[in-house]
VOGU-3710 file (C-alpha; in Angstrom, 3 decimals, decimal comma):
1> mlsafgsafr> 5,984/-57,977/35,597  7,571/-55,837/38,311  9,648/-54,035/35,697  6,453/-53,448/33,705  4,840/-51,857/36,757  7,913/-49,665/37,134  7,690/-48,647/33,476  4,020/-47,802/33,900  4,702/-45,460/36,801  7,697/-43,893/35,045
11> tpdlrrkilf> 5,429/-42,858/32,173  3,806/-39,528/33,220  0,590/-39,959/31,224  0,020/-43,552/32,317  0,969/-42,740/35,902  -1,685/-40,005/36,000  -4,305/-42,448/34,698  -3,430/-45,092/37,293  -3,363/-42,611/40,195  -6,618/-41,047/38,991
21> tlglivlyrl> -8,262/-44,476/38,931  -6,923/-45,347/42,393  -8,228/-42,044/43,750  -11,750/-42,739/42,504  -11,588/-46,261/43,922  -10,666/-44,846/47,348  -13,611/-42,435/47,164  -15,876/-45,329/46,195  -14,837/-47,410/49,185  -15,228/-44,432/51,534
31> gammpspgvd> -18,754/-43,856/50,241  -19,535/-47,571/50,601  -18,694/-47,381/54,313  -20,317/-44,004/55,001  -23,887/-44,428/56,349  -26,716/-42,468/54,781  -28,359/-39,764/56,907  -31,057/-41,070/59,212  -29,564/-44,589/59,486  -28,623/-46,074/62,853
41> fkvvqqcsad> -25,229/-47,449/61,847  -24,641/-49,692/64,885  -28,039/-51,349/64,566  -27,742/-51,885/60,819  -24,278/-53,437/61,206  -25,547/-55,973/63,724  -28,685/-56,797/61,754  -26,822/-57,126/58,432  -24,397/-59,596/60,035  -27,363/-61,662/61,228
51> alggdgdaag> -29,009/-61,509/57,775  -25,877/-62,696/55,982  -25,393/-65,424/58,514  -28,922/-66,721/58,079  -29,996/-69,706/56,075  -32,239/-70,132/53,083  -33,282/-67,836/50,278  -33,120/-64,611/52,262  -29,446/-65,049/53,030  -28,801/-65,984/49,408
61> vytlinlfsg> -30,272/-62,880/47,863  -28,757/-60,658/50,538  -25,316/-62,079/49,837  -25,639/-61,677/46,060  -26,859/-58,084/46,123  -24,512/-57,114/48,941  -21,608/-58,629/47,006  -22,157/-56,408/43,964  -22,408/-53,301/46,176  -19,218/-54,074/48,066
71> gallqlsvfa> -21,047/-54,576/51,361  -22,736/-51,182/51,063  -26,356/-52,295/50,631  -26,947/-53,975/53,968  -25,297/-51,039/55,728  -27,553/-48,563/53,881  -24,524/-46,437/53,047  -24,308/-43,584/50,545  -23,439/-46,056/47,754  -25,946/-48,680/48,939
81> igimpyitas> -27,566/-49,286/45,532  -24,163/-49,547/43,853  -24,026/-49,585/40,062  -27,056/-51,822/39,643  -29,189/-48,950/38,231  -26,598/-48,289/35,530  -26,298/-51,980/34,652  -30,083/-52,329/34,422  -30,293/-49,170/32,317  -27,625/-50,547/29,974
91> iivqlltvvi> -29,636/-53,744/29,553  -32,767/-51,740/28,727  -30,984/-49,575/26,140  -29,320/-52,595/24,511  -32,673/-54,369/24,268  -34,242/-51,241/22,758  -31,712/-51,349/19,913  -33,362/-54,585/18,808  -36,968/-53,523/19,395  -36,991/-49,850/18,307
101> pkfeelrkeg> -35,582/-48,953/14,844  -34,590/-45,471/16,049  -32,127/-46,936/18,544  -30,770/-49,271/15,862  -30,111/-46,225/13,658  -28,342/-44,474/16,524  -26,082/-47,486/17,024  -25,074/-47,383/13,350  -24,361/-43,634/13,398  -21,043/-44,190/15,106
111> qsgqakmtqy> -19,704/-41,878/17,783  -22,540/-39,325/17,630  -25,198/-42,023/17,910  -23,324/-43,706/20,743  -23,232/-40,393/22,611  -27,019/-40,105/22,364  -27,492/-43,678/23,556  -25,178/-42,966/26,485  -27,322/-39,956/27,345  -30,475/-42,084/27,296
121> tryitialal> -28,711/-44,611/29,532  -27,935/-41,862/32,024  -31,550/-40,694/32,139  -32,798/-44,243/32,718  -30,117/-44,725/35,384  -31,372/-41,699/37,322  -34,957/-42,981/37,187  -33,933/-46,476/38,265  -31,727/-45,093/41,049  -34,702/-43,214/42,470
131> lqstgfvala> -36,902/-46,285/42,120  -34,460/-48,719/43,722  -33,418/-46,416/46,564  -37,099/-45,776/47,306  -37,685/-49,521/47,417  -34,762/-50,197/49,745  -35,681/-47,358/52,092  -39,272/-48,591/52,166  -38,042/-52,103/52,970  -35,811/-50,791/55,738
141> nsgnllrgcd> -38,627/-48,682/57,189  -41,081/-51,616/57,182  -38,564/-54,076/58,616  -38,463/-56,311/55,516  -34,936/-55,474/54,387  -33,242/-57,206/57,319  -35,765/-59,704/58,584  -35,448/-60,768/62,189  -34,088/-57,377/63,251  -36,118/-56,294/66,280
151> qpiladssif> -34,651/-52,780/66,364  -35,512/-49,868/64,047  -32,873/-49,416/61,364  -33,836/-45,853/60,481  -33,379/-43,389/63,306  -35,577/-40,833/61,512  -38,773/-42,386/60,102  -40,495/-39,109/59,296  -41,448/-38,255/55,719  -38,657/-35,703/55,510
161> glvvttlvms> -36,098/-38,174/56,852  -37,156/-40,904/54,415  -37,009/-38,485/51,481  -33,518/-37,299/52,458  -32,250/-40,875/52,797  -33,760/-41,808/49,439  -32,252/-38,798/47,661  -28,802/-39,406/49,158  -28,793/-43,058/48,086  -30,067/-42,110/44,602
171> aggvllmwfg> -27,358/-39,477/44,264  -24,812/-42,095/45,323  -25,897/-44,414/42,514  -25,661/-41,590/39,952  -22,259/-40,579/41,336  -20,986/-44,128/40,865  -22,150/-43,986/37,246  -20,049/-40,841/36,853  -17,072/-42,533/38,544  -17,293/-45,418/36,091
181> elitergvgn> -17,419/-43,113/33,078  -14,463/-41,098/34,377  -12,386/-44,249/34,847  -13,254/-45,327/31,306  -12,446/-41,963/29,730  -9,596/-40,616/31,870  -8,409/-43,664/33,803  -7,210/-47,122/32,845  -10,571/-48,071/31,261  -13,297/-50,627/32,036
191> gmsllifisi> -14,856/-48,243/34,554  -18,014/-50,123/35,507  -16,374/-53,531/35,411  -13,532/-52,249/37,566  -15,980/-50,950/40,186  -17,627/-54,379/40,324  -14,149/-55,908/40,617  -13,394/-53,692/43,625  -16,797/-54,473/45,184  -16,194/-58,213/45,002
201> gaglptmgks> -12,591/-57,897/46,151  -13,670/-55,920/49,201  -15,780/-58,855/50,376  -13,130/-61,560/49,939  -11,409/-61,217/53,361  -14,664/-61,219/55,346  -16,212/-64,159/53,498  -12,925/-66,041/53,539  -12,811/-65,733/57,307  -16,423/-66,914/57,605
211> ildqgglkft> -15,579/-70,044/55,601  -12,439/-70,637/57,662  -14,479/-70,438/60,855  -16,656/-73,298/59,560  -13,668/-75,646/59,450  -10,201/-75,974/57,984  -11,099/-78,911/55,713  -14,017/-77,054/54,166  -11,841/-73,981/53,622  -9,137/-76,110/51,955
221> limlavlail> -11,605/-77,815/49,615  -13,162/-74,502/48,609  -9,733/-72,963/47,954  -8,782/-75,939/45,773  -12,046/-75,548/43,829  -11,352/-71,826/43,437  -7,854/-72,567/42,133  -9,210/-75,064/39,592  -11,821/-72,572/38,376  -9,181/-69,850/38,234
231> vgvvfieqgq> -6,886/-71,926/36,016  -9,784/-72,889/33,743  -10,974/-69,305/33,377  -7,508/-67,991/32,518  -6,980/-70,798/29,989  -10,264/-70,237/28,153  -10,092/-66,442/28,304  -6,845/-66,559/26,338  -8,368/-68,888/23,716  -8,928/-67,538/20,201
241> rripvqyakr> -10,067/-68,735/16,788  -7,753/-67,027/14,315  -9,318/-66,694/10,885  -6,594/-66,105/8,240  -7,024/-62,988/6,087  -4,996/-62,317/2,934  -4,697/-58,792/1,484  -4,109/-58,451/-2,260  -1,532/-56,061/-3,625  -2,857/-52,720/-4,836
251> mvgrrmyggt> -1,349/-49,509/-6,155  -2,140/-46,210/-4,415  -0,358/-43,450/-6,307  3,206/-44,664/-6,765  3,151/-46,956/-3,742  2,099/-50,557/-3,531  0,089/-51,698/-0,524  -1,134/-55,086/0,598  0,246/-58,490/-0,179  0,389/-59,329/3,515
261> stylplkvnq> -1,197/-62,088/5,559  -2,858/-61,515/8,916  -5,706/-63,001/10,907  -9,029/-61,992/12,419  -9,050/-63,065/16,111  -12,343/-64,321/17,526  -12,169/-64,981/21,252  -13,860/-68,035/22,706  -15,475/-65,731/25,251  -16,315/-62,917/22,860
271> agvipvifas> -18,823/-61,304/25,249  -16,521/-61,116/28,266  -18,150/-60,835/31,659  -21,101/-58,703/30,530  -23,639/-61,596/30,216  -22,948/-62,707/33,793  -23,402/-59,179/35,131  -26,596/-58,698/33,123  -28,063/-62,029/34,250  -27,162/-61,409/37,906
281> sllylptlva> -28,647/-57,925/37,949  -31,809/-59,103/36,197  -32,354/-61,945/38,654  -32,324/-59,737/41,716  -35,156/-57,489/40,488  -37,979/-60,042/41,065  -36,653/-60,646/44,576  -36,806/-56,925/45,277  -40,424/-56,894/44,073  -41,234/-59,848/46,335
291> qltsnngtee> -39,717/-58,071/49,323  -41,673/-54,889/48,599  -44,988/-56,767/48,328  -44,379/-58,987/51,346  -47,246/-59,107/53,880  -45,163/-59,587/57,057  -46,458/-62,903/58,302  -49,825/-62,963/56,526  -50,563/-65,120/53,517  -48,198/-64,383/50,651
301> hwwnkiinqy> -49,253/-63,521/47,111  -48,880/-66,215/44,488  -46,110/-64,316/42,729  -44,190/-64,043/46,003  -44,310/-67,818/46,395  -43,013/-68,359/42,853  -40,210/-65,808/43,281  -39,179/-67,131/46,675  -39,164/-70,694/45,368  -37,313/-70,250/42,073
311> lsnpadtgyi> -35,536/-66,863/42,010  -34,239/-66,213/45,526  -32,060/-69,121/46,606  -28,825/-69,575/44,571  -28,661/-73,215/45,702  -32,122/-74,031/44,276  -32,263/-76,037/41,034  -34,826/-73,678/39,476  -32,637/-70,676/40,210  -29,603/-72,396/38,685
321> iiyflliiff> -31,467/-73,341/35,480  -32,905/-69,843/34,995  -29,520/-68,255/35,713  -27,824/-70,591/33,210  -30,355/-69,865/30,448  -30,135/-66,098/31,036  -26,351/-66,219/30,671  -26,631/-68,093/27,359  -29,254/-65,630/26,082  -27,248/-62,525/27,029
331> tyfyvaitfn> -24,067/-64,029/25,556  -25,667/-64,455/22,143  -27,431/-61,117/22,434  -24,305/-59,157/23,382  -22,151/-60,801/20,710  -24,817/-60,065/18,090  -24,811/-56,334/18,846  -21,033/-55,943/19,261  -19,734/-58,040/16,347  -21,361/-57,539/12,959
341> peerademkk> -20,100/-60,029/10,316  -21,439/-57,854/7,476  -19,404/-54,838/8,630  -16,243/-56,931/8,998  -16,746/-58,473/5,542  -17,289/-55,023/4,002  -14,133/-53,697/5,676  -12,043/-56,565/4,352  -13,503/-56,153/0,845  -12,880/-52,407/0,925
351> yggfipgirp> -9,161/-52,865/1,629  -8,709/-55,835/-0,669  -8,785/-58,524/2,015  -10,270/-61,976/1,710  -10,344/-65,261/3,597  -8,476/-67,960/1,643  -10,964/-70,314/0,042  -13,929/-67,979/0,713  -15,253/-65,511/-1,858  -15,644/-61,869/-0,734
361> grptveylqy> -19,109/-60,524/-0,054  -22,023/-62,699/1,062  -19,991/-65,968/1,328  -17,574/-64,216/3,732  -20,482/-62,954/5,834  -21,991/-66,432/6,024  -18,652/-67,983/6,939  -17,988/-65,448/9,702  -21,522/-65,938/11,008  -21,058/-69,707/11,008
371> vltritlvgs> -17,774/-69,539/12,923  -19,099/-66,913/15,344  -22,198/-68,981/16,139  -20,142/-72,042/16,982  -17,659/-70,091/19,110  -20,455/-68,252/20,899  -22,072/-71,585/21,778  -18,860/-72,747/23,429  -18,374/-69,386/25,119  -21,924/-69,243/26,467
381> lylgiitvlp> -21,730/-72,788/27,838  -18,390/-71,964/29,423  -19,793/-68,854/31,107  -22,879/-70,693/32,313  -21,003/-73,725/33,656  -18,304/-71,695/35,410  -20,966/-69,499/37,003  -23,383/-72,154/38,288  -21,018/-75,076/38,902  -20,054/-74,029/42,463
391> nfflgaaata> -23,737/-73,885/43,408  -24,049/-77,646/42,855  -21,031/-78,539/44,970  -21,383/-75,947/47,693  -25,146/-76,347/48,157  -26,256/-74,274/51,114  -22,685/-73,066/51,592  -22,883/-71,262/48,237  -24,722/-68,394/49,858  -22,077/-68,070/52,551
401> smafggtsil> -19,174/-68,130/50,095  -20,594/-66,163/47,162  -17,378/-64,173/46,866  -15,556/-67,422/46,035  -18,211/-68,672/43,628  -17,918/-68,941/39,864  -19,540/-65,550/39,195  -17,092/-63,679/41,405  -14,002/-65,519/40,165  -15,062/-65,024/36,545
411> iivvvaldta> -15,597/-61,284/37,003  -12,329/-60,838/38,903  -10,226/-62,744/36,366  -11,799/-61,244/33,234  -11,649/-57,669/34,518  -8,079/-58,129/35,744  -6,973/-59,539/32,366  -8,739/-56,791/30,389  -7,274/-54,048/32,587  -3,786/-55,532/32,344
421> kqiesqllqr> -4,093/-55,741/28,547  -5,186/-52,122/28,307  -2,233/-50,959/30,393  0,052/-53,249/28,385  -1,142/-51,775/25,090  -0,337/-48,288/26,346  3,115/-49,466/27,448  3,777/-51,063/24,059  2,876/-47,785/22,364  5,805/-46,268/24,245
431> nyegflr> 8,149/-49,177/23,387  8,066/-50,681/26,877  7,753/-54,355/27,667  4,197/-55,238/28,711  2,773/-57,173/31,658  1,873/-60,342/29,775  5,182/-60,831/27,947
//
């Protein structure tokens, strides 16, 4: 592996991509630590530490949202809202491809249609960034963002100061969207997933120390559980169902093509980490609404009670069930829009390929659909179990060790494997030995 790293840096084009990605990551972490204008940084640091150290549903939702922003949210930094607006916008656009025929046509148009859908995603991201930053600033100004903080978080509570803080945080969310796209296009790839990877990784030392302070035995047990989950994730992520494909011989001009045997690989986890990210980002929205409509000590609305009971505490049974079902739904949904059995069957038929024992055309489509449905069931259950299993064993400690939970480990491992494979493929194109060989 060390020689592969050396080969990567000796390749000028690949070295530029890696250094470009590292540069954007450094800028991201600087922005995550830089406070927004009008924020009392010392006060917000103290109050955020108290909020994360608290018990119950408040601490749980704070830890989850703060984890995905790399610790930036509870410090009200420039990148406080993180990439949540972009993730939510992506969910909306993907859902629209099923509901609105126009979006379905754009998806089938290829690169030009994808460019238009990306543009719509950007517009929705800007709107959601403004909406979410406005909500967080309003929560901070009313004292509901960090409950129990008896000092004002915002040094400037005037209308002008609140508007400036909101615009800076909104611009930070849009800038992160741009960072992710740049990493995907000009860096090593997986831009948005890599930013989430860095956000979670940034919180590992702090949360690891907090667990260690609670006792050496507890820390050891959690590390053993993390190791077991890590091994299981790596094992399943490498799993594939290889469907054999035979290509018939055919004459093109004076040359004969085909006559070879290959396979169509279908991963057990065909959807990757996207369903977990979608489900996590969707679950935090009701909690944000509950915080915005909170009455500060007076009688709560009925929807606030439902949200606080079932959607705020990661250790609650209702939360775990809803989270699990959302992961299964988004797994099937994402696989359905990214893998089309009819297109694959048409491609094989066009080039003279067929699955042994299966007739080309509709029987091939039905067979691929049958296999994909069964694999997706296993993959969705795997994602759901890995994600929610630590919540059962850790109980109340799940909120204090979210960075070592199933969601975080799954995202870290999947993104790391995908990034390594992308770099490996570029090395193999230049006849170098890859990372995973």
